[in-house]
N, CA, C and O atoms as CSV, one atom per row, in Angstrom:
chain,resi,resn,atom,element,x,y,z
A,1,MET,N,N,171.657,33.942,53.114
A,1,MET,CA,C,170.601,34.983,54.080
A,1,MET,C,C,169.856,33.945,54.846
A,1,MET,O,O,169.565,32.756,54.716
A,2,PRO,N,N,169.650,35.045,55.822
A,2,PRO,CA,C,168.990,34.785,57.101
A,2,PRO,C,C,167.413,34.572,56.791
A,2,PRO,O,O,166.836,35.099,55.839
A,3,PHE,N,N,166.747,33.633,57.839
A,3,PHE,CA,C,165.275,33.516,57.560
A,3,PHE,C,C,165.051,34.290,59.065
A,3,PHE,O,O,165.947,34.584,59.856
A,4,ALA,N,N,163.411,34.560,59.243
A,4,ALA,CA,C,163.037,34.771,60.699
A,4,ALA,C,C,161.469,34.119,60.453
A,4,ALA,O,O,160.867,34.154,59.379
A,5,ALA,N,N,161.059,33.624,61.496
A,5,ALA,CA,C,159.781,33.186,61.395
A,5,ALA,C,C,159.087,33.856,62.708
A,5,ALA,O,O,159.508,34.027,63.852
A,6,ILE,N,N,157.537,34.243,61.911
A,6,ILE,CA,C,156.799,34.779,63.437
A,6,ILE,C,C,155.423,34.084,63.423
A,6,ILE,O,O,154.621,34.012,62.492
A,7,THR,N,N,155.349,33.648,64.524
A,7,THR,CA,C,153.961,33.034,64.850
A,7,THR,C,C,153.061,33.862,65.006
A,7,THR,O,O,153.452,35.012,65.208
A,8,TYR,N,N,151.179,33.566,64.970
A,8,TYR,CA,C,150.472,33.690,65.330
A,8,TYR,C,C,149.057,32.960,65.766
A,8,TYR,O,O,148.279,32.349,65.035
A,9,ASP,N,N,148.979,33.172,66.961
A,9,ASP,CA,C,147.970,32.345,67.633
A,9,ASP,C,C,146.815,32.329,67.128
A,9,ASP,O,O,146.183,33.321,67.491
A,10,ILE,N,N,146.026,31.409,66.203
A,10,ILE,CA,C,144.713,31.382,65.734
A,10,ILE,C,C,143.877,30.278,65.851
A,10,ILE,O,O,144.271,29.114,65.924
A,11,LYS,N,N,142.287,30.791,65.877
A,11,LYS,CA,C,141.045,29.925,66.032
A,11,LYS,C,C,141.405,28.673,64.819
A,11,LYS,O,O,141.670,29.004,63.664
A,12,PRO,N,N,141.380,27.461,65.179
A,12,PRO,CA,C,140.935,26.537,64.039
A,12,PRO,C,C,139.743,26.881,63.454
A,12,PRO,O,O,138.825,27.621,63.805
A,13,GLY,N,N,139.991,26.027,62.255
A,13,GLY,CA,C,138.865,26.000,61.281
A,13,GLY,C,C,138.539,27.057,60.818
A,13,GLY,O,O,137.317,27.205,60.841
A,14,TYR,N,N,139.324,28.233,60.217
A,14,TYR,CA,C,139.338,29.195,59.296
A,14,TYR,C,C,140.940,28.904,58.388
A,14,TYR,O,O,141.951,29.598,58.284
A,15,GLU,N,N,140.602,27.688,57.898
A,15,GLU,CA,C,141.923,27.994,56.991
A,15,GLU,C,C,141.626,28.561,55.496
A,15,GLU,O,O,142.462,29.063,54.745
A,16,LYS,N,N,140.190,28.358,55.227
A,16,LYS,CA,C,140.071,28.929,54.202
A,16,LYS,C,C,139.764,30.485,53.802
A,16,LYS,O,O,139.982,31.092,52.754
A,17,GLU,N,N,139.082,30.965,55.234
A,17,GLU,CA,C,139.251,32.659,55.326
A,17,GLU,C,C,140.781,33.249,55.655
A,17,GLU,O,O,141.091,34.438,55.575
A,18,LEU,N,N,141.604,32.231,56.015
A,18,LEU,CA,C,142.946,32.561,56.167
A,18,LEU,C,C,143.725,32.610,55.092
A,18,LEU,O,O,144.085,33.703,54.655
A,19,ALA,N,N,144.024,31.682,54.626
A,19,ALA,CA,C,144.357,31.534,53.021
A,19,ALA,C,C,143.661,32.510,51.749
A,19,ALA,O,O,144.215,32.575,50.651
A,20,GLU,N,N,142.495,33.185,52.026
A,20,GLU,CA,C,141.871,34.319,51.123
A,20,GLU,C,C,142.383,35.263,51.962
A,20,GLU,O,O,141.760,36.203,51.468
A,21,VAL,N,N,143.059,35.802,52.891
A,21,VAL,CA,C,143.587,37.100,53.550
A,21,VAL,C,C,144.575,37.025,52.903
A,21,VAL,O,O,144.726,37.817,51.973
A,22,PHE,N,N,145.643,35.961,53.218
A,22,PHE,CA,C,146.686,36.171,52.410
A,22,PHE,C,C,146.886,35.800,50.851
A,22,PHE,O,O,147.923,36.035,50.231
A,23,GLY,N,N,145.980,35.315,50.427
A,23,GLY,CA,C,145.814,35.587,48.874
A,23,GLY,C,C,145.681,36.769,48.240
A,23,GLY,O,O,146.136,37.055,47.133
A,24,ASP,N,N,145.045,37.456,48.971
A,24,ASP,CA,C,144.442,39.108,48.379
A,24,ASP,C,C,145.962,39.772,49.035
A,24,ASP,O,O,145.769,40.961,49.287
A,25,PHE,N,N,147.117,39.429,49.310
A,25,PHE,CA,C,148.228,39.957,49.699
A,25,PHE,C,C,148.795,41.427,48.937
A,25,PHE,O,O,149.192,41.437,47.772
A,26,LYS,N,N,148.766,42.224,49.514
A,26,LYS,CA,C,149.537,43.691,48.342
A,26,LYS,C,C,150.809,43.670,48.839
A,26,LYS,O,O,151.166,44.185,49.898
A,27,ARG,N,N,151.720,42.863,47.796
A,27,ARG,CA,C,153.140,42.945,48.106
A,27,ARG,C,C,153.548,44.562,48.653
A,27,ARG,O,O,152.860,45.583,48.658
A,28,VAL,N,N,154.582,44.384,48.981
A,28,VAL,CA,C,155.411,45.774,49.947
A,28,VAL,C,C,155.575,46.751,48.502
A,28,VAL,O,O,155.444,46.461,47.313
A,29,ARG,N,N,155.841,47.729,49.038
A,29,ARG,CA,C,156.391,48.823,47.702
A,29,ARG,C,C,157.595,48.593,47.432
A,29,ARG,O,O,157.993,48.775,46.282
A,30,SER,N,N,158.346,48.195,48.308
A,30,SER,CA,C,159.743,48.110,47.701
A,30,SER,C,C,160.248,47.436,48.873
A,30,SER,O,O,160.032,47.702,50.056
A,31,SER,N,N,161.225,46.167,48.167
A,31,SER,CA,C,161.830,45.398,49.250
A,31,SER,C,C,162.934,45.652,50.077
A,31,SER,O,O,163.458,45.016,50.991
A,32,ASN,N,N,163.226,47.026,49.394
A,32,ASN,CA,C,164.603,47.456,49.833
A,32,ASN,C,C,164.270,48.296,51.142
A,32,ASN,O,O,163.434,49.198,51.089
A,33,VAL,N,N,164.877,48.012,52.203
A,33,VAL,CA,C,164.675,48.241,53.381
A,33,VAL,C,C,165.677,49.445,54.230
A,33,VAL,O,O,166.883,49.209,54.295
A,34,ARG,N,N,165.213,50.528,54.768
A,34,ARG,CA,C,165.654,51.602,54.943
A,34,ARG,C,C,165.647,51.862,56.571
A,34,ARG,O,O,164.613,51.630,57.197
A,35,ASP,N,N,167.066,52.447,57.380
A,35,ASP,CA,C,166.823,52.340,58.615
A,35,ASP,C,C,166.088,54.037,58.891
A,35,ASP,O,O,165.697,54.793,58.002
A,36,GLU,N,N,166.066,54.332,60.619
A,36,GLU,CA,C,165.671,55.254,60.705
A,36,GLU,C,C,166.226,56.798,60.279
A,36,GLU,O,O,165.625,57.871,60.338
A,37,ARG,N,N,167.535,56.510,59.849
A,37,ARG,CA,C,167.903,57.616,58.975
A,37,ARG,C,C,167.808,57.866,57.696
A,37,ARG,O,O,168.191,58.925,57.200
A,38,GLY,N,N,167.135,56.630,56.852
A,38,GLY,CA,C,166.728,56.274,55.596
A,38,GLY,C,C,168.022,55.629,55.019
A,38,GLY,O,O,167.987,55.065,53.925
A,39,GLU,N,N,168.789,55.685,55.512
A,39,GLU,CA,C,170.397,54.423,55.055
A,39,GLU,C,C,169.815,53.139,54.943
A,39,GLU,O,O,168.845,52.827,55.635
A,40,ALA,N,N,170.469,52.170,53.911
A,40,ALA,CA,C,169.855,51.106,53.210
A,40,ALA,C,C,170.578,50.392,54.820
A,40,ALA,O,O,171.528,50.793,55.491
A,41,ALA,N,N,169.716,49.293,55.006
A,41,ALA,CA,C,169.270,48.632,56.103
A,41,ALA,C,C,169.259,47.035,55.767
A,41,ALA,O,O,169.687,46.286,56.646
A,42,GLY,N,N,168.793,46.473,54.540
A,42,GLY,CA,C,168.462,45.357,54.346
A,42,GLY,C,C,167.811,44.853,53.179
A,42,GLY,O,O,168.084,45.654,52.285
A,43,THR,N,N,167.053,43.892,52.700
A,43,THR,CA,C,166.262,43.804,51.687
A,43,THR,C,C,165.243,42.586,52.346
A,43,THR,O,O,165.668,41.859,53.243
A,44,ILE,N,N,163.928,42.453,51.833
A,44,ILE,CA,C,163.279,41.675,52.085
A,44,ILE,C,C,163.193,41.045,50.627
A,44,ILE,O,O,162.622,41.637,49.711
A,45,LEU,N,N,163.864,39.675,50.460
A,45,LEU,CA,C,164.095,38.513,49.717
A,45,LEU,C,C,162.695,37.980,49.306
A,45,LEU,O,O,162.155,38.118,48.209
A,46,ALA,N,N,162.215,37.344,50.404
A,46,ALA,CA,C,161.095,36.738,50.429
A,46,ALA,C,C,160.056,36.305,51.280
A,46,ALA,O,O,160.606,35.875,52.294
A,47,THR,N,N,158.583,36.181,51.400
A,47,THR,CA,C,158.279,35.292,52.281
A,47,THR,C,C,157.362,34.087,52.014
A,47,THR,O,O,157.169,33.698,50.862
A,48,ALA,N,N,156.834,33.537,53.010
A,48,ALA,CA,C,156.380,32.427,52.821
A,48,ALA,C,C,154.992,32.220,54.152
A,48,ALA,O,O,155.328,32.866,55.145
A,49,VAL,N,N,154.184,31.804,54.275
A,49,VAL,CA,C,153.152,31.462,55.309
A,49,VAL,C,C,152.598,30.026,55.416
A,49,VAL,O,O,152.251,29.368,54.435
A,50,PHE,N,N,152.553,29.656,56.524
A,50,PHE,CA,C,152.097,27.971,56.619
A,50,PHE,C,C,151.493,27.999,57.828
A,50,PHE,O,O,151.971,28.439,58.874
A,51,LEU,N,N,150.401,27.504,57.652
A,51,LEU,CA,C,148.829,27.020,58.607
A,51,LEU,C,C,148.632,25.690,58.767
A,51,LEU,O,O,148.668,24.902,57.822
A,52,ARG,N,N,148.348,25.261,60.322
A,52,ARG,CA,C,147.849,24.038,60.389
A,52,ARG,C,C,147.114,24.254,61.991
A,52,ARG,O,O,147.762,24.546,62.996
A,53,ASP,N,N,146.302,24.135,61.967
A,53,ASP,CA,C,145.235,24.095,63.336
A,53,ASP,C,C,145.261,25.048,63.814
A,53,ASP,O,O,144.547,25.802,63.153
A,54,ASP,N,N,145.842,25.739,64.955
A,54,ASP,CA,C,145.855,26.972,65.538
A,54,ASP,C,C,146.947,27.421,65.485
A,54,ASP,O,O,147.152,28.062,66.515
A,55,THR,N,N,148.321,27.446,64.406
A,55,THR,CA,C,149.161,28.006,64.294
A,55,THR,C,C,149.528,28.510,62.763
A,55,THR,O,O,149.779,27.712,61.860
A,56,LEU,N,N,149.524,29.954,62.595
A,56,LEU,CA,C,150.194,30.271,61.395
A,56,LEU,C,C,151.386,30.880,61.723
A,56,LEU,O,O,151.639,31.630,62.665
A,57,VAL,N,N,152.306,30.340,60.559
A,57,VAL,CA,C,153.830,31.045,60.625
A,57,VAL,C,C,154.194,31.595,59.803
A,57,VAL,O,O,154.584,30.920,58.850
A,58,ARG,N,N,154.268,32.909,59.707
A,58,ARG,CA,C,155.302,34.027,58.524
A,58,ARG,C,C,156.308,33.817,58.522
A,58,ARG,O,O,156.890,34.037,59.585
A,59,VAL,N,N,157.243,33.196,57.196
A,59,VAL,CA,C,158.793,33.132,57.388
A,59,VAL,C,C,159.178,34.354,56.107
A,59,VAL,O,O,158.716,34.536,54.981
A,60,ILE,N,N,159.962,34.862,56.698
A,60,ILE,CA,C,160.625,35.779,55.979
A,60,ILE,C,C,162.184,35.806,55.580
A,60,ILE,O,O,163.003,35.692,56.491
A,61,GLU,N,N,162.459,35.899,54.751
A,61,GLU,CA,C,164.056,35.560,54.125
A,61,GLU,C,C,164.577,37.107,53.593
A,61,GLU,O,O,164.112,37.792,52.682
A,62,TYR,N,N,165.572,37.351,54.395
A,62,TYR,CA,C,165.824,39.215,54.373
A,62,TYR,C,C,167.540,39.059,54.508
A,62,TYR,O,O,168.238,38.059,54.673
A,63,THR,N,N,167.844,40.325,54.381
A,63,THR,CA,C,169.374,40.526,54.525
A,63,THR,C,C,169.283,41.682,55.566
A,63,THR,O,O,168.280,42.241,56.008
A,64,GLY,N,N,170.370,41.852,55.789
A,64,GLY,CA,C,170.784,43.306,56.692
A,64,GLY,C,C,170.057,43.079,58.303
A,64,GLY,O,O,170.138,41.968,58.827
A,65,ASP,N,N,169.449,44.068,58.916
A,65,ASP,CA,C,168.997,44.167,60.475
A,65,ASP,C,C,167.592,43.385,60.540
A,65,ASP,O,O,166.765,43.567,59.646
A,66,LEU,N,N,167.406,42.751,61.318
A,66,LEU,CA,C,165.815,42.509,61.331
A,66,LEU,C,C,165.224,43.288,62.313
A,66,LEU,O,O,164.041,42.950,62.358
A,67,ASP,N,N,165.459,44.193,63.151
A,67,ASP,CA,C,164.899,45.288,63.675
A,67,ASP,C,C,164.023,46.081,62.602
A,67,ASP,O,O,162.828,46.373,62.632
A,68,ALA,N,N,165.091,46.356,61.561
A,68,ALA,CA,C,164.701,47.435,60.641
A,68,ALA,C,C,163.866,46.627,59.632
A,68,ALA,O,O,163.023,47.310,59.050
A,69,VAL,N,N,163.899,45.630,59.372
A,69,VAL,CA,C,162.937,44.419,58.400
A,69,VAL,C,C,161.369,44.640,59.057
A,69,VAL,O,O,160.356,45.046,58.488
A,70,ALA,N,N,161.568,44.214,60.475
A,70,ALA,CA,C,160.185,44.899,61.323
A,70,ALA,C,C,159.719,45.972,60.850
A,70,ALA,O,O,158.861,45.986,59.967
A,71,ARG,N,N,160.247,47.050,61.401
A,71,ARG,CA,C,159.999,48.264,61.337
A,71,ARG,C,C,159.639,48.988,59.713
A,71,ARG,O,O,159.017,50.035,59.532
A,72,HIS,N,N,160.197,48.139,58.712
A,72,HIS,CA,C,159.748,48.336,57.436
A,72,HIS,C,C,158.522,47.866,57.247
A,72,HIS,O,O,157.569,48.550,56.875
A,73,MET,N,N,158.494,46.430,57.548
A,73,MET,CA,C,156.996,45.657,57.344
A,73,MET,C,C,156.024,46.957,58.244
A,73,MET,O,O,155.097,47.594,57.745
A,74,ALA,N,N,156.416,47.063,59.298
A,74,ALA,CA,C,155.111,47.605,59.819
A,74,ALA,C,C,154.678,48.968,59.600
A,74,ALA,O,O,153.918,49.542,60.380
A,75,THR,N,N,155.281,49.646,58.255
A,75,THR,CA,C,154.926,50.779,57.538
A,75,THR,C,C,154.390,50.493,56.230
A,75,THR,O,O,154.148,51.478,55.533
A,76,GLN,N,N,154.159,49.377,55.760
A,76,GLN,CA,C,153.592,48.779,54.478
A,76,GLN,C,C,152.300,48.678,54.713
A,76,GLN,O,O,151.888,48.011,55.663
A,77,PRO,N,N,151.254,49.512,53.641
A,77,PRO,CA,C,149.671,48.929,53.483
A,77,PRO,C,C,149.566,47.719,53.667
A,77,PRO,O,O,148.890,47.205,54.558
A,78,GLY,N,N,150.435,46.953,52.580
A,78,GLY,CA,C,149.754,45.368,52.610
A,78,GLY,C,C,149.720,44.431,54.059
A,78,GLY,O,O,148.770,43.731,54.409
A,79,VAL,N,N,150.850,44.587,54.706
A,79,VAL,CA,C,151.034,44.199,55.990
A,79,VAL,C,C,149.994,44.784,56.332
A,79,VAL,O,O,148.939,44.152,56.275
A,80,ARG,N,N,149.997,46.267,56.820
A,80,ARG,CA,C,149.074,46.806,57.518
A,80,ARG,C,C,147.317,46.200,57.297
A,80,ARG,O,O,146.495,45.932,58.173
A,81,GLU,N,N,147.218,46.146,56.185
A,81,GLU,CA,C,145.415,45.544,55.974
A,81,GLU,C,C,145.521,44.123,56.058
A,81,GLU,O,O,144.446,43.531,55.965
A,82,VAL,N,N,146.725,43.303,56.238
A,82,VAL,CA,C,146.589,41.901,56.442
A,82,VAL,C,C,146.582,41.581,58.094
A,82,VAL,O,O,146.060,40.551,58.520
A,83,GLU,N,N,147.117,42.416,58.844
A,83,GLU,CA,C,147.483,42.232,60.381
A,83,GLU,C,C,145.876,42.882,61.026
A,83,GLU,O,O,145.487,42.821,62.193
A,84,ALA,N,N,145.190,43.464,59.886
A,84,ALA,CA,C,143.889,43.907,60.620
A,84,ALA,C,C,142.920,42.734,59.974
A,84,ALA,O,O,142.110,42.310,60.799
A,85,LYS,N,N,142.843,42.181,58.791
A,85,LYS,CA,C,141.865,41.199,58.566
A,85,LYS,C,C,142.177,39.991,59.319
A,85,LYS,O,O,141.343,39.087,59.356
A,86,LEU,N,N,143.612,39.854,60.097
A,86,LEU,CA,C,143.481,38.658,61.035
A,86,LEU,C,C,143.070,39.146,62.157
A,86,LEU,O,O,142.908,38.304,63.040
A,87,LYS,N,N,142.860,40.158,62.409
A,87,LYS,CA,C,141.804,40.042,63.898
A,87,LYS,C,C,140.808,39.238,64.247
A,87,LYS,O,O,140.716,38.727,65.363
A,88,PRO,N,N,140.028,39.082,63.345
A,88,PRO,CA,C,138.901,37.982,64.120
A,88,PRO,C,C,139.246,37.101,64.312
A,88,PRO,O,O,138.578,36.517,65.166
A,89,TYR,N,N,140.630,36.196,63.677
A,89,TYR,CA,C,140.926,35.132,63.791
A,89,TYR,C,C,141.653,34.591,64.908
A,89,TYR,O,O,141.876,33.403,65.140
A,90,LEU,N,N,142.033,35.711,65.644
A,90,LEU,CA,C,143.532,35.487,66.265
A,90,LEU,C,C,142.600,35.103,67.774
A,90,LEU,O,O,141.493,35.512,68.123
A,91,THR,N,N,143.640,34.079,68.516
A,91,THR,CA,C,142.983,33.955,70.065
A,91,THR,C,C,143.740,34.505,70.819
A,91,THR,O,O,143.562,34.248,72.009
A,92,ARG,N,N,144.946,35.529,70.437
A,92,ARG,CA,C,145.465,36.252,71.394
A,92,ARG,C,C,145.789,37.603,70.698
A,92,ARG,O,O,146.617,37.629,69.787
A,93,PRO,N,N,145.353,38.365,70.981
A,93,PRO,CA,C,145.387,39.765,70.802
A,93,PRO,C,C,146.657,40.247,70.037
A,93,PRO,O,O,147.624,39.960,70.742
A,94,ARG,N,N,147.154,41.007,68.614
A,94,ARG,CA,C,148.298,41.268,68.474
A,94,ARG,C,C,148.232,42.923,68.471
A,94,ARG,O,O,147.194,43.393,68.005
A,95,ASP,N,N,149.126,43.753,68.891
A,95,ASP,CA,C,149.059,45.196,68.677
A,95,ASP,C,C,149.716,45.852,68.330
A,95,ASP,O,O,150.549,46.556,68.900
A,96,THR,N,N,149.242,45.636,66.563
A,96,THR,CA,C,149.901,46.110,65.104
A,96,THR,C,C,149.547,47.333,64.541
A,96,THR,O,O,149.965,47.662,63.431
A,97,ASP,N,N,148.569,48.266,65.431
A,97,ASP,CA,C,148.143,49.060,64.830
A,97,ASP,C,C,149.127,50.806,64.803
A,97,ASP,O,O,148.806,51.939,64.443
A,98,THR,N,N,150.445,50.174,65.409
A,98,THR,CA,C,151.576,51.619,65.338
A,98,THR,C,C,152.883,50.684,65.282
A,98,THR,O,O,153.199,49.709,65.964
A,99,VAL,N,N,153.406,51.218,64.417
A,99,VAL,CA,C,154.635,50.913,64.446
A,99,VAL,C,C,155.497,50.290,65.501
A,99,VAL,O,O,156.056,49.247,65.163
A,100,GLU,N,N,155.671,50.649,66.488
A,100,GLU,CA,C,156.031,50.244,67.846
A,100,GLU,C,C,155.601,48.959,68.565
A,100,GLU,O,O,156.263,48.092,69.134
A,101,GLY,N,N,154.065,49.134,68.327
A,101,GLY,CA,C,153.509,47.969,68.389
A,101,GLY,C,C,153.611,46.987,67.814
A,101,GLY,O,O,153.568,45.857,68.299
A,102,PHE,N,N,153.809,47.373,66.346
A,102,PHE,CA,C,154.210,46.037,65.326
A,102,PHE,C,C,155.462,45.502,65.505
A,102,PHE,O,O,155.798,44.319,65.469
A,103,VAL,N,N,156.304,46.757,65.756
A,103,VAL,CA,C,157.857,45.531,66.149
A,103,VAL,C,C,158.006,45.179,67.824
A,103,VAL,O,O,158.857,44.350,68.145
A,104,ALA,N,N,157.480,45.580,68.485
A,104,ALA,CA,C,157.155,44.888,69.691
A,104,ALA,C,C,156.603,43.407,69.665
A,104,ALA,O,O,157.086,42.443,70.259
A,105,THR,N,N,155.544,43.432,68.891
A,105,THR,CA,C,154.514,42.146,68.523
A,105,THR,C,C,155.598,40.941,67.791
A,105,THR,O,O,155.852,39.792,68.154
A,106,PHE,N,N,156.126,41.792,66.549
A,106,PHE,CA,C,157.108,40.734,66.051
A,106,PHE,C,C,158.388,40.353,66.764
A,106,PHE,O,O,158.875,39.251,66.511
A,107,ARG,N,N,158.870,41.011,67.471
A,107,ARG,CA,C,159.834,40.299,68.531
A,107,ARG,C,C,159.260,39.332,69.474
A,107,ARG,O,O,159.671,38.195,69.708
A,108,ARG,N,N,158.272,39.928,69.973
A,108,ARG,CA,C,157.501,38.507,70.899
A,108,ARG,C,C,157.050,37.383,69.653
A,108,ARG,O,O,157.370,36.200,69.773
A,109,SER,N,N,156.718,37.592,69.138
A,109,SER,CA,C,156.237,36.383,67.809
A,109,SER,C,C,157.375,35.913,67.413
A,109,SER,O,O,157.054,34.767,67.096
A,110,LEU,N,N,158.592,36.017,67.194
A,110,LEU,CA,C,159.536,35.678,66.725
A,110,LEU,C,C,160.198,34.152,67.295
A,110,LEU,O,O,160.641,33.783,68.383
A,111,LEU,N,N,160.040,33.605,66.174
A,111,LEU,CA,C,160.429,31.936,66.638
A,111,LEU,C,C,162.424,31.785,66.771
A,111,LEU,O,O,163.308,32.366,66.140
A,112,ASN,N,N,162.478,30.857,67.756
A,112,ASN,CA,C,164.263,31.209,67.796
A,112,ASN,C,C,164.766,30.482,66.718
A,112,ASN,O,O,163.979,29.702,66.181
A,113,THR,N,N,165.967,30.568,66.257
A,113,THR,CA,C,166.254,29.573,64.939
A,113,THR,C,C,167.130,28.859,65.729
A,113,THR,O,O,167.939,29.150,66.610
A,114,VAL,N,N,166.605,27.424,64.959
A,114,VAL,CA,C,167.634,26.149,65.430
A,114,VAL,C,C,168.335,26.123,64.706
A,114,VAL,O,O,169.419,26.148,65.288
A,115,ALA,N,N,168.556,26.063,63.134
A,115,ALA,CA,C,168.899,25.857,62.130
A,115,ALA,C,C,168.834,26.764,60.670
A,115,ALA,O,O,167.790,27.378,60.447
A,116,GLN,N,N,169.613,26.819,59.984
A,116,GLN,CA,C,169.676,27.460,58.433
A,116,GLN,C,C,170.530,26.780,57.749
A,116,GLN,O,O,171.665,26.519,58.148
A,117,ILE,N,N,170.069,26.448,56.697
A,117,ILE,CA,C,171.118,25.505,56.079
A,117,ILE,C,C,170.484,25.923,54.212
A,117,ILE,O,O,169.343,25.831,53.760
A,118,SER,N,N,171.763,26.372,53.533
A,118,SER,CA,C,171.323,26.789,52.298
A,118,SER,C,C,172.382,26.579,51.267
A,118,SER,O,O,173.415,27.228,51.428
A,119,ILE,N,N,172.289,25.638,50.048
A,119,ILE,CA,C,173.188,25.747,49.366
A,119,ILE,C,C,174.035,26.824,48.903
A,119,ILE,O,O,175.132,26.458,48.483
A,120,ARG,N,N,173.764,28.197,48.874
A,120,ARG,CA,C,174.321,29.362,48.735
A,120,ARG,C,C,175.440,29.453,49.955
A,120,ARG,O,O,176.390,30.202,49.726
A,121,ASP,N,N,175.425,28.952,50.879
A,121,ASP,CA,C,176.068,28.592,52.058
A,121,ASP,C,C,177.478,27.760,51.716
A,121,ASP,O,O,178.404,27.694,52.523
A,122,LEU,N,N,177.502,27.059,50.235
A,122,LEU,CA,C,178.113,26.181,50.336
A,122,LEU,C,C,179.679,26.662,49.606
A,122,LEU,O,O,179.685,27.705,48.953
A,123,PRO,N,N,180.538,26.130,49.703
A,123,PRO,CA,C,181.681,26.999,48.395
A,123,PRO,C,C,181.246,26.492,47.158
A,123,PRO,O,O,180.451,25.616,46.816
A,124,ALA,N,N,182.117,27.425,46.481
A,124,ALA,CA,C,181.500,27.084,44.965
A,124,ALA,C,C,182.685,25.916,44.494
A,124,ALA,O,O,183.765,25.569,44.970
A,125,PRO,N,N,181.876,25.507,43.293
A,125,PRO,CA,C,182.545,23.909,43.040
A,125,PRO,C,C,183.929,24.389,42.551
A,125,PRO,O,O,184.064,25.599,42.365
A,126,ALA,N,N,184.966,23.565,42.324
A,126,ALA,CA,C,186.431,24.275,41.496
A,126,ALA,C,C,186.434,23.634,40.699
A,126,ALA,O,O,187.295,23.740,39.825
C-alpha cells in the first residue's frame, strides 16, 4: 500500500497547541474514496502526524488514486476543521477553503517518495 506525506510550514514553539488540534480530530465519515463520478477510487487506510520545530508532516496510507484521496479529504468536515484551526500557526498560508484549493495545496505540499518498504510486499513464506 502506498504512503503519501504532506508538509505544513509552521511557527515553532506551538507543539502543545498543534497536538491539541490533531488530538481533537474528527475521523473522516468514510475511508472509502469515490471519484468525481461516484465510483470506487481507493481507500484511506491510516494517517499519522509528525511534528518537529517548524515542520509538521501528515502521512497517509492509502490505496487507489492519490488525487481522488486528496479530493475526498477536501470534503471531510474533520479535515476542513483541522485546516482552519492550523491557520494561526502557519508561516506559509495554505489555500484549503475550497476543494480545488485544497487539492492544489495538497499537491504542492506532497513530499517526493524516496522509498516505501513493507512486509506486506514480501512473498508469502512457503
